Each structure stands twice: as structure tokens, then as C-alpha cells.
PDB file of N, CA, C and O in Angstrom:
ATOM      1  N   MET A   1       5.014   5.675   7.916  1.00  0.00           N
ATOM      2  CA  MET A   1       3.988   5.048   7.985  1.00  0.00           C
ATOM      3  C   MET A   1       4.709   3.817   7.588  1.00  0.00           C
ATOM      4  O   MET A   1       5.649   4.086   6.841  1.00  0.00           O
ATOM      5  N   GLU A   2       4.584   2.594   7.834  1.00  0.00           N
ATOM      6  CA  GLU A   2       4.645   1.255   7.880  1.00  0.00           C
ATOM      7  C   GLU A   2       3.984   0.639   6.642  1.00  0.00           C
ATOM      8  O   GLU A   2       2.798   0.885   6.421  1.00  0.00           O
ATOM      9  N   LEU A   3       4.641  -0.095   5.883  1.00  0.00           N
ATOM     10  CA  LEU A   3       3.899  -0.890   4.987  1.00  0.00           C
ATOM     11  C   LEU A   3       2.450  -1.449   4.974  1.00  0.00           C
ATOM     12  O   LEU A   3       1.587  -1.307   4.108  1.00  0.00           O
ATOM     13  N   ASN A   4       2.403  -2.083   6.086  1.00  0.00           N
ATOM     14  CA  ASN A   4       1.115  -2.574   5.914  1.00  0.00           C
ATOM     15  C   ASN A   4      -0.091  -1.620   6.299  1.00  0.00           C
ATOM     16  O   ASN A   4      -1.260  -1.983   6.430  1.00  0.00           O
ATOM     17  N   GLU A   5       0.575   0.112   6.513  1.00  0.00           N
ATOM     18  CA  GLU A   5      -0.431   0.729   6.842  1.00  0.00           C
ATOM     19  C   GLU A   5      -0.895   1.223   5.490  1.00  0.00           C
ATOM     20  O   GLU A   5      -2.086   1.454   5.282  1.00  0.00           O
ATOM     21  N   ILE A   6       0.303   1.432   4.314  1.00  0.00           N
ATOM     22  CA  ILE A   6       0.094   1.932   3.131  1.00  0.00           C
ATOM     23  C   ILE A   6      -0.848   0.965   2.216  1.00  0.00           C
ATOM     24  O   ILE A   6      -1.617   1.495   1.414  1.00  0.00           O
ATOM     25  N   GLY A   7      -0.786  -0.437   2.336  1.00  0.00           N
ATOM     26  CA  GLY A   7      -1.684  -1.683   2.228  1.00  0.00           C
ATOM     27  C   GLY A   7      -2.886  -1.222   2.249  1.00  0.00           C
ATOM     28  O   GLY A   7      -3.611  -1.350   1.262  1.00  0.00           O
ATOM     29  N   GLN A   8      -3.299  -0.614   3.364  1.00  0.00           N
ATOM     30  CA  GLN A   8      -4.701  -0.705   4.009  1.00  0.00           C
ATOM     31  C   GLN A   8      -5.100   0.514   3.152  1.00  0.00           C
ATOM     32  O   GLN A   8      -6.231   0.417   2.675  1.00  0.00           O
ATOM     33  N   LEU A   9      -4.415   1.654   2.846  1.00  0.00           N
ATOM     34  CA  LEU A   9      -5.253   2.654   1.887  1.00  0.00           C
ATOM     35  C   LEU A   9      -4.997   2.114   0.799  1.00  0.00           C
ATOM     36  O   LEU A   9      -6.069   2.220   0.203  1.00  0.00           O
ATOM     37  N   LEU A  10      -4.284   1.594   0.118  1.00  0.00           N
ATOM     38  CA  LEU A  10      -4.315   1.062  -1.190  1.00  0.00           C
ATOM     39  C   LEU A  10      -5.296  -0.005  -1.328  1.00  0.00           C
ATOM     40  O   LEU A  10      -5.567  -0.089  -2.526  1.00  0.00           O
ATOM     41  N   CYS A  11      -5.887  -0.775  -0.715  1.00  0.00           N
ATOM     42  CA  CYS A  11      -6.926  -1.287  -0.380  1.00  0.00           C
ATOM     43  C   CYS A  11      -8.309  -0.594  -0.491  1.00  0.00           C
ATOM     44  O   CYS A  11      -9.178  -0.919  -1.300  1.00  0.00           O
ATOM     45  N   LYS A  12      -8.398   0.342   0.368  1.00  0.00           N
ATOM     46  CA  LYS A  12      -9.670   1.054   1.087  1.00  0.00           C
ATOM     47  C   LYS A  12      -9.949   2.021  -0.831  1.00  0.00           C
ATOM     48  O   LYS A  12     -11.037   2.452  -1.212  1.00  0.00           O
ATOM     49  N   ALA A  13      -8.864   2.081  -1.494  1.00  0.00           N
ATOM     50  CA  ALA A  13      -8.971   3.047  -2.477  1.00  0.00           C
ATOM     51  C   ALA A  13      -9.586   2.515  -3.411  1.00  0.00           C
ATOM     52  O   ALA A  13     -10.596   2.958  -3.958  1.00  0.00           O
ATOM     53  N   ARG A  14      -8.600   0.817  -3.826  1.00  0.00           N
ATOM     54  CA  ARG A  14      -9.080  -0.108  -4.855  1.00  0.00           C
ATOM     55  C   ARG A  14     -10.540  -0.426  -4.317  1.00  0.00           C
ATOM     56  O   ARG A  14     -10.978  -0.783  -5.411  1.00  0.00           O
ATOM     57  N   LYS A  15     -11.442  -0.545  -3.610  1.00  0.00           N
ATOM     58  CA  LYS A  15     -12.362  -0.968  -2.901  1.00  0.00           C
ATOM     59  C   LYS A  15     -13.520   0.240  -3.495  1.00  0.00           C
ATOM     60  O   LYS A  15     -14.587  -0.099  -4.006  1.00  0.00           O
ATOM     61  N   ARG A  16     -13.152   1.498  -3.346  1.00  0.00           N
ATOM     62  CA  ARG A  16     -13.679   2.294  -3.545  1.00  0.00           C
ATOM     63  C   ARG A  16     -14.125   2.266  -4.725  1.00  0.00           C
ATOM     64  O   ARG A  16     -15.340   2.334  -4.910  1.00  0.00           O
ATOM     65  N   ARG A  17     -13.185   2.153  -5.836  1.00  0.00           N
ATOM     66  CA  ARG A  17     -13.435   2.002  -7.466  1.00  0.00           C
ATOM     67  C   ARG A  17     -14.089   0.472  -7.651  1.00  0.00           C
ATOM     68  O   ARG A  17     -14.072  -0.057  -8.762  1.00  0.00           O
ATOM     69  N   LYS A  18     -14.408   0.097  -7.006  1.00  0.00           N
ATOM     70  CA  LYS A  18     -15.099  -0.982  -7.126  1.00  0.00           C
ATOM     71  C   LYS A  18     -14.571  -2.000  -7.957  1.00  0.00           C
ATOM     72  O   LYS A  18     -15.221  -2.665  -8.764  1.00  0.00           O
ATOM     73  N   LEU A  19     -12.689  -2.135  -7.588  1.00  0.00           N
ATOM     74  CA  LEU A  19     -11.679  -2.622  -8.543  1.00  0.00           C
ATOM     75  C   LEU A  19     -11.524  -4.245  -7.723  1.00  0.00           C
ATOM     76  O   LEU A  19     -11.431  -4.238  -6.496  1.00  0.00           O
ATOM     77  N   SER A  20     -11.507  -5.489  -8.418  1.00  0.00           N
ATOM     78  CA  SER A  20     -10.973  -6.742  -7.843  1.00  0.00           C
ATOM     79  C   SER A  20      -9.012  -6.511  -7.677  1.00  0.00           C
ATOM     80  O   SER A  20      -8.503  -5.557  -8.266  1.00  0.00           O
ATOM     81  N   GLN A  21      -8.344  -7.233  -7.053  1.00  0.00           N
ATOM     82  CA  GLN A  21      -7.515  -7.174  -7.069  1.00  0.00           C
ATOM     83  C   GLN A  21      -6.603  -7.891  -8.481  1.00  0.00           C
ATOM     84  O   GLN A  21      -5.468  -7.553  -8.816  1.00  0.00           O
ATOM     85  N   GLU A  22      -7.433  -8.913  -9.129  1.00  0.00           N
ATOM     86  CA  GLU A  22      -7.256  -9.032 -10.479  1.00  0.00           C
ATOM     87  C   GLU A  22      -6.916  -7.976 -11.023  1.00  0.00           C
ATOM     88  O   GLU A  22      -5.839  -7.392 -11.143  1.00  0.00           O
ATOM     89  N   SER A  23      -8.486  -7.678 -11.514  1.00  0.00           N
ATOM     90  CA  SER A  23      -8.276  -6.540 -12.655  1.00  0.00           C
ATOM     91  C   SER A  23      -7.218  -5.727 -12.069  1.00  0.00           C
ATOM     92  O   SER A  23      -6.289  -5.701 -12.876  1.00  0.00           O
ATOM     93  N   LEU A  24      -6.931  -5.019 -10.976  1.00  0.00           N
ATOM     94  CA  LEU A  24      -6.091  -3.869 -10.892  1.00  0.00           C
ATOM     95  C   LEU A  24      -4.497  -4.641 -11.070  1.00  0.00           C
ATOM     96  O   LEU A  24      -3.356  -4.179 -11.051  1.00  0.00           O
ATOM     97  N   GLY A  25      -4.891  -5.641 -11.199  1.00  0.00           N
ATOM     98  CA  GLY A  25      -2.817  -6.471 -11.248  1.00  0.00           C
ATOM     99  C   GLY A  25      -2.974  -6.468 -12.623  1.00  0.00           C
ATOM    100  O   GLY A  25      -1.989  -6.234 -13.323  1.00  0.00           O
ATOM    101  N   GLN A  26      -4.502  -6.783 -13.334  1.00  0.00           N
ATOM    102  CA  GLN A  26      -4.302  -7.108 -15.026  1.00  0.00           C
ATOM    103  C   GLN A  26      -4.190  -5.735 -15.444  1.00  0.00           C
ATOM    104  O   GLN A  26      -3.976  -5.769 -16.656  1.00  0.00           O
ATOM    105  N   GLN A  27      -4.224  -4.699 -15.094  1.00  0.00           N
ATOM    106  CA  GLN A  27      -4.210  -3.379 -15.763  1.00  0.00           C
ATOM    107  C   GLN A  27      -2.807  -2.943 -15.548  1.00  0.00           C
ATOM    108  O   GLN A  27      -2.351  -2.285 -16.483  1.00  0.00           O
ATOM    109  N   LEU A  28      -2.025  -3.144 -14.561  1.00  0.00           N
ATOM    110  CA  LEU A  28      -0.663  -2.376 -14.093  1.00  0.00           C
ATOM    111  C   LEU A  28       0.369  -3.896 -14.719  1.00  0.00           C
ATOM    112  O   LEU A  28       1.560  -3.961 -14.417  1.00  0.00           O
ATOM    113  N   GLY A  29      -0.247  -4.914 -15.514  1.00  0.00           N
ATOM    114  CA  GLY A  29       0.781  -6.006 -15.274  1.00  0.00           C
ATOM    115  C   GLY A  29       1.373  -6.612 -14.245  1.00  0.00           C
ATOM    116  O   GLY A  29       2.603  -6.630 -14.309  1.00  0.00           O
ATOM    117  N   MET A  30       0.700  -7.295 -12.980  1.00  0.00           N
ATOM    118  CA  MET A  30       1.262  -7.231 -11.590  1.00  0.00           C
ATOM    119  C   MET A  30       0.131  -8.696 -11.580  1.00  0.00           C
ATOM    120  O   MET A  30      -0.843  -8.842 -12.318  1.00  0.00           O
ATOM    121  N   SER A  31       0.600  -9.618 -10.559  1.00  0.00           N
ATOM    122  CA  SER A  31      -0.509 -10.362 -10.390  1.00  0.00           C
ATOM    123  C   SER A  31      -1.032 -10.499  -9.158  1.00  0.00           C
ATOM    124  O   SER A  31      -0.315 -10.220  -8.198  1.00  0.00           O
ATOM    125  N   ARG A  32      -2.308 -10.928  -8.960  1.00  0.00           N
ATOM    126  CA  ARG A  32      -2.952 -10.946  -8.014  1.00  0.00           C
ATOM    127  C   ARG A  32      -2.693 -11.130  -6.565  1.00  0.00           C
ATOM    128  O   ARG A  32      -3.176 -10.673  -5.529  1.00  0.00           O
ATOM    129  N   ALA A  33      -1.782 -11.941  -6.862  1.00  0.00           N
ATOM    130  CA  ALA A  33      -1.090 -12.306  -5.332  1.00  0.00           C
ATOM    131  C   ALA A  33       0.413 -11.084  -5.032  1.00  0.00           C
ATOM    132  O   ALA A  33       0.962 -11.101  -3.930  1.00  0.00           O
ATOM    133  N   THR A  34       0.720 -10.481  -5.728  1.00  0.00           N
ATOM    134  CA  THR A  34       1.341  -9.123  -5.554  1.00  0.00           C
ATOM    135  C   THR A  34       0.654  -7.821  -5.225  1.00  0.00           C
ATOM    136  O   THR A  34       1.126  -7.051  -4.389  1.00  0.00           O
ATOM    137  N   ILE A  35      -0.571  -7.551  -5.947  1.00  0.00           N
ATOM    138  CA  ILE A  35      -1.269  -6.546  -4.807  1.00  0.00           C
ATOM    139  C   ILE A  35      -1.801  -7.362  -3.964  1.00  0.00           C
ATOM    140  O   ILE A  35      -1.472  -6.856  -2.891  1.00  0.00           O
ATOM    141  N   SER A  36      -2.511  -8.449  -3.683  1.00  0.00           N
ATOM    142  CA  SER A  36      -2.640  -8.879  -2.448  1.00  0.00           C
ATOM    143  C   SER A  36      -2.099  -9.198  -1.376  1.00  0.00           C
ATOM    144  O   SER A  36      -2.663  -9.493  -0.323  1.00  0.00           O
ATOM    145  N   ALA A  37      -0.281  -9.125  -1.739  1.00  0.00           N
ATOM    146  CA  ALA A  37       0.481  -9.005  -0.811  1.00  0.00           C
ATOM    147  C   ALA A  37       1.112  -7.816  -0.384  1.00  0.00           C
ATOM    148  O   ALA A  37       1.826  -7.667   0.607  1.00  0.00           O
ATOM    149  N   ILE A  38       0.845  -7.158  -1.056  1.00  0.00           N
ATOM    150  CA  ILE A  38       1.287  -5.167  -0.900  1.00  0.00           C
ATOM    151  C   ILE A  38       0.044  -4.544   0.320  1.00  0.00           C
ATOM    152  O   ILE A  38       0.118  -3.805   1.301  1.00  0.00           O
ATOM    153  N   GLU A  39      -1.156  -5.353  -0.416  1.00  0.00           N
ATOM    154  CA  GLU A  39      -2.121  -4.848   0.902  1.00  0.00           C
ATOM    155  C   GLU A  39      -1.985  -5.249   1.986  1.00  0.00           C
ATOM    156  O   GLU A  39      -1.933  -4.506   2.967  1.00  0.00           O
ATOM    157  N   ASN A  40      -1.923  -6.162   2.018  1.00  0.00           N
ATOM    158  CA  ASN A  40      -1.689  -7.490   3.634  1.00  0.00           C
ATOM    159  C   ASN A  40      -0.660  -6.781   4.108  1.00  0.00           C
ATOM    160  O   ASN A  40      -0.721  -6.438   5.288  1.00  0.00           O
ATOM    161  N   GLY A  41       0.243  -6.488   3.490  1.00  0.00           N
ATOM    162  CA  GLY A  41       1.331  -5.910   4.286  1.00  0.00           C
ATOM    163  C   GLY A  41       2.401  -7.248   4.340  1.00  0.00           C
ATOM    164  O   GLY A  41       3.402  -7.044   5.027  1.00  0.00           O
ATOM    165  N   THR A  42       2.316  -8.384   3.792  1.00  0.00           N
ATOM    166  CA  THR A  42       3.500  -9.115   3.744  1.00  0.00           C
ATOM    167  C   THR A  42       4.197  -9.776   2.447  1.00  0.00           C
ATOM    168  O   THR A  42       4.483 -10.913   2.072  1.00  0.00           O
ATOM    169  N   VAL A  43       4.318  -8.422   1.951  1.00  0.00           N
ATOM    170  CA  VAL A  43       5.063  -8.434   0.801  1.00  0.00           C
ATOM    171  C   VAL A  43       6.730  -8.010   1.693  1.00  0.00           C
ATOM    172  O   VAL A  43       6.628  -7.065   2.475  1.00  0.00           O
ATOM    173  N   SER A  44       7.742  -8.475   1.613  1.00  0.00           N
ATOM    174  CA  SER A  44       8.982  -8.687   2.439  1.00  0.00           C
ATOM    175  C   SER A  44       9.662  -6.997   1.301  1.00  0.00           C
ATOM    176  O   SER A  44      10.392  -6.185   1.870  1.00  0.00           O
ATOM    177  N   GLU A  45       9.460  -6.887   0.544  1.00  0.00           N
ATOM    178  CA  GLU A  45      10.320  -5.697  -0.475  1.00  0.00           C
ATOM    179  C   GLU A  45       9.574  -5.619  -1.868  1.00  0.00           C
ATOM    180  O   GLU A  45       9.219  -6.500  -2.651  1.00  0.00           O
ATOM    181  N   ILE A  46       9.491  -4.547  -1.885  1.00  0.00           N
ATOM    182  CA  ILE A  46       8.255  -3.776  -2.872  1.00  0.00           C
ATOM    183  C   ILE A  46       9.163  -2.596  -3.400  1.00  0.00           C
ATOM    184  O   ILE A  46       9.921  -1.900  -2.725  1.00  0.00           O
ATOM    185  N   GLY A  47       8.880  -2.514  -4.963  1.00  0.00           N
ATOM    186  CA  GLY A  47       9.778  -1.297  -5.439  1.00  0.00           C
ATOM    187  C   GLY A  47       9.169  -0.574  -5.712  1.00  0.00           C
ATOM    188  O   GLY A  47       8.069  -0.789  -6.221  1.00  0.00           O
ATOM    189  N   ILE A  48       9.751   0.830  -5.428  1.00  0.00           N
ATOM    190  CA  ILE A  48       8.750   2.095  -5.601  1.00  0.00           C
ATOM    191  C   ILE A  48       7.786   2.431  -6.666  1.00  0.00           C
ATOM    192  O   ILE A  48       6.783   3.117  -6.471  1.00  0.00           O
ATOM    193  N   ARG A  49       8.071   2.005  -7.613  1.00  0.00           N
ATOM    194  CA  ARG A  49       8.221   2.517  -9.167  1.00  0.00           C
ATOM    195  C   ARG A  49       6.468   1.540  -8.898  1.00  0.00           C
ATOM    196  O   ARG A  49       5.569   2.331  -9.182  1.00  0.00           O
ATOM    197  N   LYS A  50       6.018   0.474  -8.563  1.00  0.00           N
ATOM    198  CA  LYS A  50       5.366  -0.469  -8.455  1.00  0.00           C
ATOM    199  C   LYS A  50       4.359   0.135  -7.282  1.00  0.00           C
ATOM    200  O   LYS A  50       3.143  -0.017  -7.406  1.00  0.00           O
ATOM    201  N   ILE A  51       4.898   0.801  -6.184  1.00  0.00           N
ATOM    202  CA  ILE A  51       3.521   1.463  -5.800  1.00  0.00           C
ATOM    203  C   ILE A  51       3.154   2.823  -6.167  1.00  0.00           C
ATOM    204  O   ILE A  51       2.007   3.238  -6.000  1.00  0.00           O
ATOM    205  N   LEU A  52       4.384   3.750  -6.816  1.00  0.00           N
ATOM    206  CA  LEU A  52       3.764   4.664  -7.686  1.00  0.00           C
ATOM    207  C   LEU A  52       2.629   4.155  -8.766  1.00  0.00           C
ATOM    208  O   LEU A  52       1.593   4.786  -8.978  1.00  0.00           O
ATOM    209  N   SER A  53       2.877   3.278  -9.227  1.00  0.00           N
ATOM    210  CA  SER A  53       1.926   2.799 -10.459  1.00  0.00           C
ATOM    211  C   SER A  53       0.408   2.137  -9.635  1.00  0.00           C
ATOM    212  O   SER A  53      -0.676   1.980 -10.198  1.00  0.00           O
ATOM    213  N   ILE A  54       0.633   1.912  -8.585  1.00  0.00           N
ATOM    214  CA  ILE A  54      -0.828   1.289  -7.985  1.00  0.00           C
ATOM    215  C   ILE A  54      -1.602   2.738  -7.854  1.00  0.00           C
ATOM    216  O   ILE A  54      -2.680   2.991  -8.392  1.00  0.00           O
ATOM    217  N   CYS A  55      -0.741   3.748  -6.930  1.00  0.00           N
ATOM    218  CA  CYS A  55      -1.315   4.987  -6.406  1.00  0.00           C
ATOM    219  C   CYS A  55      -1.411   5.296  -7.958  1.00  0.00           C
ATOM    220  O   CYS A  55      -2.430   4.628  -8.132  1.00  0.00           O
ATOM    221  N   ALA A  56      -1.201   5.672  -8.902  1.00  0.00           N
ATOM    222  CA  ALA A  56      -1.586   6.369 -10.284  1.00  0.00           C
ATOM    223  C   ALA A  56      -3.192   5.775 -10.846  1.00  0.00           C
ATOM    224  O   ALA A  56      -4.133   6.341 -11.404  1.00  0.00           O
ATOM    225  N   ALA A  57      -2.963   4.415 -10.404  1.00  0.00           N
ATOM    226  CA  ALA A  57      -3.974   3.792 -11.185  1.00  0.00           C
ATOM    227  C   ALA A  57      -5.456   3.843 -10.485  1.00  0.00           C
ATOM    228  O   ALA A  57      -6.555   3.560 -10.963  1.00  0.00           O
ATOM    229  N   LEU A  58      -5.071   4.329  -9.118  1.00  0.00           N
ATOM    230  CA  LEU A  58      -6.259   4.616  -7.880  1.00  0.00           C
ATOM    231  C   LEU A  58      -6.531   6.027  -7.334  1.00  0.00           C
ATOM    232  O   LEU A  58      -7.204   6.444  -6.391  1.00  0.00           O
ATOM    233  N   GLY A  59      -5.769   6.603  -8.260  1.00  0.00           N
ATOM    234  CA  GLY A  59      -6.442   8.046  -8.193  1.00  0.00           C
ATOM    235  C   GLY A  59      -5.562   8.434  -6.514  1.00  0.00           C
ATOM    236  O   GLY A  59      -6.127   8.893  -5.522  1.00  0.00           O
ATOM    237  N   LEU A  60      -4.411   8.158  -6.606  1.00  0.00           N
ATOM    238  CA  LEU A  60      -3.887   8.682  -5.149  1.00  0.00           C
ATOM    239  C   LEU A  60      -2.092   9.199  -5.252  1.00  0.00           C
ATOM    240  O   LEU A  60      -1.369   8.754  -6.145  1.00  0.00           O
ATOM    241  N   GLU A  61      -1.702   9.953  -4.438  1.00  0.00           N
ATOM    242  CA  GLU A  61      -0.474  10.399  -4.456  1.00  0.00           C
ATOM    243  C   GLU A  61       0.372   9.982  -3.340  1.00  0.00           C
ATOM    244  O   GLU A  61      -0.152   9.669  -2.271  1.00  0.00           O
ATOM    245  N   LEU A  62       1.509   9.955  -3.485  1.00  0.00           N
ATOM    246  CA  LEU A  62       2.692   9.313  -2.649  1.00  0.00           C
ATOM    247  C   LEU A  62       3.463  10.377  -2.465  1.00  0.00           C
ATOM    248  O   LEU A  62       3.929  10.977  -3.433  1.00  0.00           O
ATOM    249  N   PHE A  63       3.720  10.783  -1.096  1.00  0.00           N
ATOM    250  CA  PHE A  63       4.752  12.289  -0.965  1.00  0.00           C
ATOM    251  C   PHE A  63       5.474  11.644   0.574  1.00  0.00           C
ATOM    252  O   PHE A  63       5.150  10.712   1.309  1.00  0.00           O
ATOM    253  N   ALA A  64       6.491  12.564   0.606  1.00  0.00           N
ATOM    254  CA  ALA A  64       7.529  11.988   1.960  1.00  0.00           C
ATOM    255  C   ALA A  64       7.182  13.325   2.594  1.00  0.00           C
ATOM    256  O   ALA A  64       6.940  14.376   2.001  1.00  0.00           O
ATOM    257  N   GLN A  65       7.196  13.157   3.587  1.00  0.00           N
ATOM    258  CA  GLN A  65       7.424  14.480   4.639  1.00  0.00           C
ATOM    259  C   GLN A  65       8.517  13.847   5.897  1.00  0.00           C
ATOM    260  O   GLN A  65       8.815  12.670   6.102  1.00  0.00           O
ATOM    261  N   GLU A  66       9.024  15.229   6.712  1.00  0.00           N
ATOM    262  CA  GLU A  66       9.547  14.642   7.627  1.00  0.00           C
ATOM    263  C   GLU A  66       9.255  14.063   8.737  1.00  0.00           C
ATOM    264  O   GLU A  66       8.358  14.776   9.186  1.00  0.00           O
ATOM    265  N   LYS A  67       9.430  13.246   9.453  1.00  0.00           N
ATOM    266  CA  LYS A  67       8.609  12.389  11.110  1.00  0.00           C
ATOM    267  C   LYS A  67       8.555  13.548  11.855  1.00  0.00           C
ATOM    268  O   LYS A  67       9.383  14.459  11.895  1.00  0.00           O
ATOM    269  N   THR A  68       7.372  13.421  12.517  1.00  0.00           N
ATOM    270  CA  THR A  68       7.052  14.221  13.488  1.00  0.00           C
ATOM    271  C   THR A  68       7.071  13.591  14.935  1.00  0.00           C
ATOM    272  O   THR A  68       6.904  12.372  14.997  1.00  0.00           O
ATOM    273  N   GLN A  69       7.270  14.348  16.192  1.00  0.00           N
ATOM    274  CA  GLN A  69       6.903  13.639  17.296  1.00  0.00           C
ATOM    275  C   GLN A  69       5.197  13.632  17.571  1.00  0.00           C
ATOM    276  O   GLN A  69       4.640  12.623  18.003  1.00  0.00           O
ATOM    277  N   ARG A  70       4.690  14.499  17.359  1.00  0.00           N
ATOM    278  CA  ARG A  70       2.941  14.540  17.283  1.00  0.00           C
ATOM    279  C   ARG A  70       2.700  14.453  15.890  1.00  0.00           C
ATOM    280  O   ARG A  70       3.440  14.889  15.008  1.00  0.00           O
ATOM    281  N   PRO A  71       1.588  13.846  15.739  1.00  0.00           N
ATOM    282  CA  PRO A  71       0.880  13.761  14.578  1.00  0.00           C
ATOM    283  C   PRO A  71       0.263  14.664  13.940  1.00  0.00           C
ATOM    284  O   PRO A  71      -0.702  15.120  14.553  1.00  0.00           O
ATOM    285  N   THR A  72       0.502  15.193  12.704  1.00  0.00           N
ATOM    286  CA  THR A  72      -0.448  16.107  12.190  1.00  0.00           C
ATOM    287  C   THR A  72      -1.949  16.172  12.072  1.00  0.00           C
ATOM    288  O   THR A  72      -2.596  15.125  12.094  1.00  0.00           O
ATOM    289  N   LEU A  73      -2.619  17.501  11.933  1.00  0.00           N
ATOM    290  CA  LEU A  73      -4.287  17.179  11.543  1.00  0.00           C
ATOM    291  C   LEU A  73      -4.520  15.932  10.553  1.00  0.00           C
ATOM    292  O   LEU A  73      -5.344  15.040  10.755  1.00  0.00           O
ATOM    293  N   GLN A  74      -3.666  16.022   9.464  1.00  0.00           N
ATOM    294  CA  GLN A  74      -3.666  15.579   8.379  1.00  0.00           C
ATOM    295  C   GLN A  74      -3.575  13.652   8.922  1.00  0.00           C
ATOM    296  O   GLN A  74      -4.473  12.818   8.804  1.00  0.00           O
ATOM    297  N   GLN A  75      -2.708  13.533   9.281  1.00  0.00           N
ATOM    298  CA  GLN A  75      -2.382  12.484   9.976  1.00  0.00           C
ATOM    299  C   GLN A  75      -3.891  11.924  10.695  1.00  0.00           C
ATOM    300  O   GLN A  75      -4.711  11.239  10.084  1.00  0.00           O
ATOM    301  N   LEU A  76      -4.000  12.264  11.748  1.00  0.00           N
ATOM    302  CA  LEU A  76      -5.592  11.720  12.688  1.00  0.00           C
ATOM    303  C   LEU A  76      -6.349  11.415  11.216  1.00  0.00           C
ATOM    304  O   LEU A  76      -6.604  10.296  10.770  1.00  0.00           O
ATOM    305  N   LEU A  77      -6.657  12.781  10.545  1.00  0.00           N
ATOM    306  CA  LEU A  77      -7.991  12.337   9.979  1.00  0.00           C
ATOM    307  C   LEU A  77      -7.935  11.188   9.026  1.00  0.00           C
ATOM    308  O   LEU A  77      -8.969  10.759   8.515  1.00  0.00           O
TER     309      LEU A  77
END
């Protein structure tokens, strides 16, 4: 999964919770610009702790798995 795909998922989850980038950033001690860059995949580097914090605030979990040749059913969904 690429950073822009992660950003899209975070953006969708934030919008489902009816949070603005500004309010999420304030809750986590991050700027709105940082949240925006993560969601748009324009951030060149991001620490895993920031991603974990955003996931936790949005009720998401982050996990790693082996890369497969074919997408799994979960990935297709």
C-alpha cells in the first residue's frame, strides 16, 4: 500500500466522523497542513507514530502483512 492510499483511507474515515482537518489536527497536536499532506499523499516522510495516532483517533488499526501476487478478498473489498 502506498502513502497516498493510506491518506485516502484516513480522509474517508475522518469525513465519516464529521471531523475537519483542523479539528483532527488540534486533537492530535498536529497542524492542519500536516493532516492535509498525509491525506493527499504529498508528505515526503511521515513518522509511524503520527500515522498510529491518526488511526487511533479515527477508530482504525494499522497492520502489516506479506505482499502477495494476487490481491486478497479483503484488499478487493
